N, CA, C and O atoms as a GROMACS GRO file, in nm:
protein
  372
    1MET      N    1  -3.003  -0.077  -3.710
    1MET     CA    2  -2.946   0.037  -3.662
    1MET      C    3  -2.789   0.032  -3.726
    1MET      O    4  -2.718  -0.067  -3.739
    2PRO      N    5  -2.766   0.141  -3.752
    2PRO     CA    6  -2.632   0.195  -3.756
    2PRO      C    7  -2.539   0.154  -3.635
    2PRO      O    8  -2.596   0.147  -3.527
    3PRO      N    9  -2.409   0.128  -3.638
    3PRO     CA   10  -2.353   0.142  -3.531
    3PRO      C   11  -2.287   0.279  -3.476
    3PRO      O   12  -2.193   0.246  -3.404
    4ALA      N   13  -2.298   0.396  -3.480
    4ALA     CA   14  -2.223   0.520  -3.524
    4ALA      C   15  -2.414   0.534  -3.392
    4ALA      O   16  -2.399   0.564  -3.274
    5LEU      N   17  -2.477   0.523  -3.417
    5LEU     CA   18  -2.641   0.542  -3.288
    5LEU      C   19  -2.586   0.463  -3.170
    5LEU      O   20  -2.587   0.512  -3.057
    6ILE      N   21  -2.546   0.365  -3.189
    6ILE     CA   22  -2.516   0.280  -3.060
    6ILE      C   23  -2.418   0.340  -2.963
    6ILE      O   24  -2.433   0.368  -2.843
    7PHE      N   25  -2.329   0.351  -3.032
    7PHE     CA   26  -2.177   0.405  -2.940
    7PHE      C   27  -2.208   0.599  -2.937
    7PHE      O   28  -2.112   0.676  -2.931
    8ALA      N   29  -2.334   0.643  -2.941
    8ALA     CA   30  -2.297   0.765  -2.971
    8ALA      C   31  -2.292   0.830  -2.833
    8ALA      O   32  -2.296   0.735  -2.755
    9GLY      N   33  -2.288   0.919  -2.779
    9GLY     CA   34  -2.297   1.021  -2.628
    9GLY      C   35  -2.132   1.003  -2.581
    9GLY      O   36  -2.048   0.940  -2.645
   10THR      N   37  -2.109   1.076  -2.454
   10THR     CA   38  -2.031   1.103  -2.380
   10THR      C   39  -1.953   0.954  -2.307
   10THR      O   40  -2.003   0.897  -2.210
   11PRO      N   41  -1.860   0.921  -2.358
   11PRO     CA   42  -1.777   0.821  -2.262
   11PRO      C   43  -1.792   0.842  -2.100
   11PRO      O   44  -1.714   0.929  -2.060
   12GLY      N   45  -1.860   0.793  -2.013
   12GLY     CA   46  -1.738   0.826  -1.852
   12GLY      C   47  -1.712   0.674  -1.808
   12GLY      O   48  -1.720   0.562  -1.858
   13GLY      N   49  -1.676   0.732  -1.688
   13GLY     CA   50  -1.650   0.608  -1.646
   13GLY      C   51  -1.778   0.554  -1.523
   13GLY      O   52  -1.873   0.624  -1.490
   14PRO      N   53  -1.748   0.415  -1.471
   14PRO     CA   54  -1.900   0.398  -1.391
   14PRO      C   55  -1.878   0.462  -1.231
   14PRO      O   56  -1.774   0.459  -1.165
   15GLN      N   57  -1.972   0.504  -1.203
   15GLN     CA   58  -1.994   0.575  -1.060
   15GLN      C   59  -2.028   0.443  -0.957
   15GLN      O   60  -2.134   0.380  -0.951
   16LEU      N   61  -1.910   0.425  -0.882
   16LEU     CA   62  -1.868   0.349  -0.807
   16LEU      C   63  -1.903   0.405  -0.655
   16LEU      O   64  -1.899   0.528  -0.641
   17PRO      N   65  -1.933   0.330  -0.548
   17PRO     CA   66  -2.006   0.422  -0.447
   17PRO      C   67  -1.806   0.407  -0.368
   17PRO      O   68  -1.785   0.345  -0.264
   18LEU      N   69  -1.720   0.461  -0.428
   18LEU     CA   70  -1.574   0.529  -0.363
   18LEU      C   71  -1.591   0.629  -0.251
   18LEU      O   72  -1.683   0.711  -0.243
   19LEU      N   73  -1.470   0.608  -0.146
   19LEU     CA   74  -1.464   0.715  -0.088
   19LEU      C   75  -1.405   0.823  -0.158
   19LEU      O   76  -1.319   0.807  -0.245
   20LEU      N   77  -1.451   0.944  -0.119
   20LEU     CA   78  -1.427   1.062  -0.227
   20LEU      C   79  -1.310   1.121  -0.154
   20LEU      O   80  -1.210   1.131  -0.225
   21GLU      N   81  -1.297   1.158  -0.039
   21GLU     CA   82  -1.157   1.185   0.028
   21GLU      C   83  -1.062   1.064   0.060
   21GLU      O   84  -1.099   0.950   0.087
   22PRO      N   85  -0.934   1.110   0.051
   22PRO     CA   86  -0.853   1.048   0.129
   22PRO      C   87  -0.874   1.018   0.265
   22PRO      O   88  -0.945   1.085   0.341
   23LEU      N   89  -0.776   0.861   0.310
   23LEU     CA   90  -0.808   0.812   0.412
   23LEU      C   91  -0.672   0.888   0.451
   23LEU      O   92  -0.568   0.903   0.386
   24ILE      N   93  -0.721   0.947   0.628
   24ILE     CA   94  -0.533   1.059   0.658
   24ILE      C   95  -0.509   0.951   0.822
   24ILE      O   96  -0.566   0.936   0.930
   25LEU      N   97  -0.396   0.900   0.753
   25LEU     CA   98  -0.328   0.804   0.905
   25LEU      C   99  -0.187   0.866   0.941
   25LEU      O  100  -0.108   0.865   0.847
   26ASP      N  101  -0.156   0.901   1.020
   26ASP     CA  102  -0.076   0.997   1.142
   26ASP      C  103  -0.042   1.091   1.026
   26ASP      O  104   0.067   1.072   0.972
   27GLY      N  105  -0.131   1.203   0.972
   27GLY     CA  106  -0.100   1.297   0.874
   27GLY      C  107  -0.033   1.278   0.731
   27GLY      O  108   0.048   1.349   0.670
   28ILE      N  109  -0.083   1.176   0.703
   28ILE     CA  110  -0.034   1.099   0.569
   28ILE      C  111  -0.161   1.057   0.488
   28ILE      O  112  -0.220   0.951   0.504
   29PRO      N  113  -0.210   1.197   0.359
   29PRO     CA  114  -0.318   1.108   0.264
   29PRO      C  115  -0.274   1.000   0.211
   29PRO      O  116  -0.169   0.980   0.150
   30ILE      N  117  -0.386   0.907   0.246
   30ILE     CA  118  -0.392   0.786   0.119
   30ILE      C  119  -0.464   0.751   0.009
   30ILE      O  120  -0.486   0.631   0.031
   31PRO      N  121  -0.503   0.772  -0.070
   31PRO     CA  122  -0.607   0.812  -0.162
   31PRO      C  123  -0.665   0.659  -0.187
   31PRO      O  124  -0.610   0.551  -0.211
   32PRO      N  125  -0.770   0.691  -0.175
   32PRO     CA  126  -0.897   0.532  -0.192
   32PRO      C  127  -0.862   0.465  -0.332
   32PRO      O  128  -0.907   0.351  -0.345
   33GLU      N  129  -0.810   0.502  -0.407
   33GLU     CA  130  -0.753   0.356  -0.540
   33GLU      C  131  -0.646   0.380  -0.455
   33GLU      O  132  -0.701   0.331  -0.356
   34LYS      N  133  -0.546   0.413  -0.416
   34LYS     CA  134  -0.423   0.342  -0.361
   34LYS      C  135  -0.463   0.182  -0.234
   34LYS      O  136  -0.399   0.077  -0.221
   35LEU      N  137  -0.597   0.231  -0.160
   35LEU     CA  138  -0.658   0.143  -0.069
   35LEU      C  139  -0.697   0.044  -0.188
   35LEU      O  140  -0.645  -0.065  -0.208
   36ILE      N  141  -0.779   0.091  -0.248
   36ILE     CA  142  -0.830  -0.045  -0.328
   36ILE      C  143  -0.716  -0.166  -0.404
   36ILE      O  144  -0.719  -0.288  -0.414
   37ALA      N  145  -0.626  -0.067  -0.447
   37ALA     CA  146  -0.525  -0.179  -0.516
   37ALA      C  147  -0.452  -0.216  -0.404
   37ALA      O  148  -0.398  -0.313  -0.458
   38ALA      N  149  -0.418  -0.216  -0.317
   38ALA     CA  150  -0.336  -0.305  -0.211
   38ALA      C  151  -0.455  -0.395  -0.178
   38ALA      O  152  -0.422  -0.511  -0.204
   39ALA      N  153  -0.614  -0.388  -0.119
   39ALA     CA  154  -0.696  -0.472  -0.109
   39ALA      C  155  -0.656  -0.576  -0.210
   39ALA      O  156  -0.610  -0.687  -0.181
   40ALA      N  157  -0.676  -0.534  -0.323
   40ALA     CA  158  -0.668  -0.664  -0.466
   40ALA      C  159  -0.535  -0.727  -0.479
   40ALA      O  160  -0.523  -0.825  -0.553
   41ALA      N  161  -0.457  -0.692  -0.429
   41ALA     CA  162  -0.354  -0.726  -0.440
   41ALA      C  163  -0.311  -0.833  -0.316
   41ALA      O  164  -0.255  -0.942  -0.334
   42ALA      N  165  -0.349  -0.776  -0.189
   42ALA     CA  166  -0.366  -0.876  -0.068
   42ALA      C  167  -0.434  -0.993  -0.131
   42ALA      O  168  -0.361  -1.082  -0.172
   43ILE      N  169  -0.602  -1.010  -0.149
   43ILE     CA  170  -0.620  -1.078  -0.212
   43ILE      C  171  -0.575  -1.214  -0.327
   43ILE      O  172  -0.586  -1.335  -0.313
   44ILE      N  173  -0.531  -1.146  -0.422
   44ILE     CA  174  -0.434  -1.229  -0.537
   44ILE      C  175  -0.292  -1.302  -0.435
   44ILE      O  176  -0.246  -1.416  -0.449
   45ILE      N  177  -0.252  -1.211  -0.348
   45ILE     CA  178  -0.175  -1.275  -0.285
   45ILE      C  179  -0.202  -1.418  -0.170
   45ILE      O  180  -0.136  -1.504  -0.113
   46ALA      N  181  -0.336  -1.374  -0.182
   46ALA     CA  182  -0.388  -1.502  -0.024
   46ALA      C  183  -0.478  -1.601  -0.161
   46ALA      O  184  -0.514  -1.715  -0.132
   47LEU      N  185  -0.501  -1.555  -0.277
   47LEU     CA  186  -0.537  -1.691  -0.374
   47LEU      C  187  -0.405  -1.764  -0.427
   47LEU      O  188  -0.389  -1.879  -0.388
   48VAL      N  189  -0.315  -1.712  -0.506
   48VAL     CA  190  -0.223  -1.764  -0.516
   48VAL      C  191  -0.127  -1.873  -0.390
   48VAL      O  192  -0.074  -1.982  -0.411
   49THR      N  193  -0.132  -1.800  -0.272
   49THR     CA  194  -0.089  -1.837  -0.159
   49THR      C  195  -0.100  -1.986  -0.159
   49THR      O  196  -0.019  -2.078  -0.161
   50TRP      N  197  -0.275  -1.973  -0.153
   50TRP     CA  198  -0.353  -2.065  -0.124
   50TRP      C  199  -0.350  -2.188  -0.231
   50TRP      O  200  -0.375  -2.304  -0.199
   51PHE      N  201  -0.310  -2.138  -0.389
   51PHE     CA  202  -0.340  -2.232  -0.458
   51PHE      C  203  -0.186  -2.341  -0.444
   51PHE      O  204  -0.193  -2.464  -0.445
   52TYR      N  205  -0.087  -2.281  -0.435
   52TYR     CA  206   0.073  -2.317  -0.412
   52TYR      C  207   0.046  -2.435  -0.287
   52TYR      O  208   0.069  -2.554  -0.305
   53GLN      N  209  -0.004  -2.384  -0.164
   53GLN     CA  210  -0.005  -2.470  -0.049
   53GLN      C  211  -0.112  -2.580  -0.017
   53GLN      O  212  -0.080  -2.670   0.061
   54ARG      N  213  -0.258  -2.577  -0.083
   54ARG     CA  214  -0.335  -2.624  -0.107
   54ARG      C  215  -0.414  -2.739  -0.202
   54ARG      O  216  -0.488  -2.834  -0.176
   55SER      N  217  -0.353  -2.675  -0.338
   55SER     CA  218  -0.435  -2.763  -0.426
   55SER      C  219  -0.323  -2.855  -0.528
   55SER      O  220  -0.217  -2.818  -0.579
   56ARG      N  221  -0.391  -2.986  -0.533
   56ARG     CA  222  -0.302  -3.072  -0.595
   56ARG      C  223  -0.249  -3.022  -0.679
   56ARG      O  224  -0.132  -3.042  -0.647
   57THR      N  225  -0.245  -2.949  -0.801
   57THR     CA  226  -0.151  -2.905  -0.887
   57THR      C  227  -0.034  -2.778  -0.844
   57THR      O  228   0.071  -2.749  -0.902
   58GLY      N  229  -0.085  -2.726  -0.739
   58GLY     CA  230   0.017  -2.640  -0.702
   58GLY      C  231   0.080  -2.720  -0.596
   58GLY      O  232   0.178  -2.660  -0.553
   59VAL      N  233   0.063  -2.823  -0.542
   59VAL     CA  234   0.150  -2.895  -0.431
   59VAL      C  235   0.292  -2.993  -0.570
   59VAL      O  236   0.414  -3.009  -0.558
   60GLY      N  237   0.185  -3.038  -0.695
   60GLY     CA  238   0.292  -3.110  -0.742
   60GLY      C  239   0.377  -3.003  -0.831
   60GLY      O  240   0.478  -3.040  -0.890
   61LEU      N  241   0.333  -2.868  -0.837
   61LEU     CA  242   0.436  -2.810  -0.927
   61LEU      C  243   0.565  -2.739  -0.850
   61LEU      O  244   0.669  -2.698  -0.901
   62ARG      N  245   0.516  -2.737  -0.684
   62ARG     CA  246   0.608  -2.731  -0.573
   62ARG      C  247   0.743  -2.830  -0.605
   62ARG      O  248   0.863  -2.804  -0.618
   63ALA      N  249   0.668  -2.955  -0.613
   63ALA     CA  250   0.724  -3.083  -0.579
   63ALA      C  251   0.809  -3.066  -0.712
   63ALA      O  252   0.927  -3.041  -0.685
   64ILE      N  253   0.785  -3.072  -0.834
   64ILE     CA  254   0.860  -3.060  -0.919
   64ILE      C  255   0.979  -2.966  -0.963
   64ILE      O  256   1.082  -3.001  -1.021
   65ALA      N  257   0.942  -2.839  -0.924
   65ALA     CA  258   1.037  -2.730  -0.898
   65ALA      C  259   1.157  -2.732  -0.779
   65ALA      O  260   1.241  -2.643  -0.772
   66ASP      N  261   1.150  -2.844  -0.690
   66ASP     CA  262   1.229  -2.851  -0.555
   66ASP      C  263   1.296  -2.945  -0.615
   66ASP      O  264   1.416  -2.924  -0.634
   67ASP      N  265   1.233  -3.085  -0.663
   67ASP     CA  266   1.359  -3.199  -0.711
   67ASP      C  267   1.262  -3.255  -0.792
   67ASP      O  268   1.172  -3.327  -0.749
   68PRO      N  269   1.281  -3.219  -0.930
   68PRO     CA  270   1.172  -3.335  -1.056
   68PRO      C  271   1.200  -3.449  -1.039
   68PRO      O  272   1.093  -3.503  -1.009
   69GLN      N  273   1.316  -3.559  -1.039
   69GLN     CA  274   1.352  -3.670  -1.015
   69GLN      C  275   1.274  -3.728  -0.916
   69GLN      O  276   1.205  -3.822  -0.956
   70ALA      N  277   1.262  -3.690  -0.770
   70ALA     CA  278   1.177  -3.706  -0.667
   70ALA      C  279   1.021  -3.742  -0.705
   70ALA      O  280   0.944  -3.838  -0.696
   71ALA      N  281   1.019  -3.552  -0.774
   71ALA     CA  282   0.829  -3.570  -0.790
   71ALA      C  283   0.779  -3.695  -0.880
   71ALA      O  284   0.668  -3.747  -0.876
   72ALA      N  285   0.933  -3.745  -0.994
   72ALA     CA  286   0.877  -3.817  -1.075
   72ALA      C  287   0.850  -3.952  -0.985
   72ALA      O  288   0.741  -4.010  -0.990
   73ALA      N  289   0.950  -3.992  -0.910
   73ALA     CA  290   0.924  -4.116  -0.811
   73ALA      C  291   0.848  -4.125  -0.738
   73ALA      O  292   0.813  -4.238  -0.702
   74ALA      N  293   0.782  -3.998  -0.679
   74ALA     CA  294   0.652  -4.020  -0.599
   74ALA      C  295   0.555  -4.002  -0.705
   74ALA      O  296   0.451  -3.963  -0.650
   75GLY      N  297   0.536  -4.012  -0.850
   75GLY     CA  298   0.425  -4.078  -0.909
   75GLY      C  299   0.382  -3.920  -0.970
   75GLY      O  300   0.275  -3.917  -1.031
   76ILE      N  301   0.444  -3.817  -0.959
   76ILE     CA  302   0.395  -3.669  -0.994
   76ILE      C  303   0.474  -3.661  -1.130
   76ILE      O  304   0.594  -3.653  -1.157
   77ASP      N  305   0.362  -3.667  -1.202
   77ASP     CA  306   0.372  -3.656  -1.427
   77ASP      C  307   0.400  -3.475  -1.410
   77ASP      O  308   0.332  -3.380  -1.371
   78LEU      N  309   0.522  -3.492  -1.459
   78LEU     CA  310   0.582  -3.378  -1.547
   78LEU      C  311   0.475  -3.293  -1.582
   78LEU      O  312   0.436  -3.190  -1.526
   79GLY      N  313   0.418  -3.374  -1.721
   79GLY     CA  314   0.367  -3.292  -1.831
   79GLY      C  315   0.232  -3.316  -1.802
   79GLY      O  316   0.172  -3.286  -1.905
   80ALA      N  317   0.150  -3.355  -1.715
   80ALA     CA  318   0.039  -3.359  -1.642
   80ALA      C  319   0.009  -3.186  -1.587
   80ALA      O  320  -0.071  -3.098  -1.621
   81ALA      N  321   0.121  -3.198  -1.485
   81ALA     CA  322   0.094  -3.098  -1.412
   81ALA      C  323   0.147  -2.974  -1.497
   81ALA      O  324   0.056  -2.892  -1.494
   82LEU      N  325   0.226  -2.937  -1.552
   82LEU     CA  326   0.214  -2.856  -1.656
   82LEU      C  327   0.064  -2.814  -1.755
   82LEU      O  328   0.021  -2.699  -1.751
   83TRP      N  329   0.008  -2.904  -1.825
   83TRP     CA  330  -0.058  -2.883  -1.887
   83TRP      C  331  -0.203  -2.861  -1.784
   83TRP      O  332  -0.310  -2.817  -1.827
   84ASN      N  333  -0.178  -2.904  -1.641
   84ASN     CA  334  -0.315  -2.765  -1.579
   84ASN      C  335  -0.287  -2.692  -1.586
   84ASN      O  336  -0.389  -2.636  -1.546
   85VAL      N  337  -0.209  -2.600  -1.609
   85VAL     CA  338  -0.144  -2.467  -1.557
   85VAL      C  339  -0.130  -2.404  -1.657
   85VAL      O  340  -0.153  -2.284  -1.647
   86ARG      N  341  -0.091  -2.451  -1.777
   86ARG     CA  342  -0.045  -2.330  -1.899
   86ARG      C  343  -0.208  -2.327  -1.940
   86ARG      O  344  -0.299  -2.403  -1.905
   87PRO      N  345  -0.207  -2.208  -2.028
   87PRO     CA  346  -0.355  -2.157  -2.127
   87PRO      C  347  -0.341  -2.239  -2.210
   87PRO      O  348  -0.242  -2.296  -2.255
   88ALA      N  349  -0.494  -2.246  -2.241
   88ALA     CA  350  -0.536  -2.300  -2.376
   88ALA      C  351  -0.481  -2.206  -2.483
   88ALA      O  352  -0.473  -2.084  -2.494
   89PRO      N  353  -0.438  -2.337  -2.577
   89PRO     CA  354  -0.435  -2.275  -2.710
   89PRO      C  355  -0.559  -2.206  -2.773
   89PRO      O  356  -0.679  -2.233  -2.764
   90ALA      N  357  -0.490  -2.107  -2.842
   90ALA     CA  358  -0.592  -2.027  -2.907
   90ALA      C  359  -0.677  -2.071  -3.037
   90ALA      O  360  -0.625  -2.139  -3.126
   91GLU      N  361  -0.760  -2.044  -3.041
   91GLU     CA  362  -0.890  -2.130  -3.169
   91GLU      C  363  -0.847  -2.081  -3.302
   91GLU      O  364  -0.846  -1.958  -3.310
   92ARG      N  365  -0.820  -2.130  -3.382
   92ARG     CA  366  -0.756  -2.096  -3.481
   92ARG      C  367  -0.897  -2.059  -3.622
   92ARG      O  368  -0.970  -2.150  -3.661
   93VAL      N  369  -0.903  -1.966  -3.657
   93VAL     CA  370  -1.013  -1.937  -3.755
   93VAL      C  371  -0.996  -1.944  -3.879
   93VAL      O  372  -1.089  -1.919  -3.956
   0.00000   0.00000   0.00000
């Protein structure tokens, strides 16, 4: 099947069950897209906060940022802590 037939048709966005009307708070309309963006930002902030407060890597990174010599004396390996959070190198083709 030729690629042109696979991608034929009119492009369109997904039909999501979103609010159609803006939310009105004290006479100020708030679009649903803004509410979704605020909720997504709050979730991401909560996840990053949890990572730095509760995960072993996050606590190690905070210790290294505060005092690298004290972190090394406490047994936190700088190379291992940074290796855990950096992105993997791209595969070479």
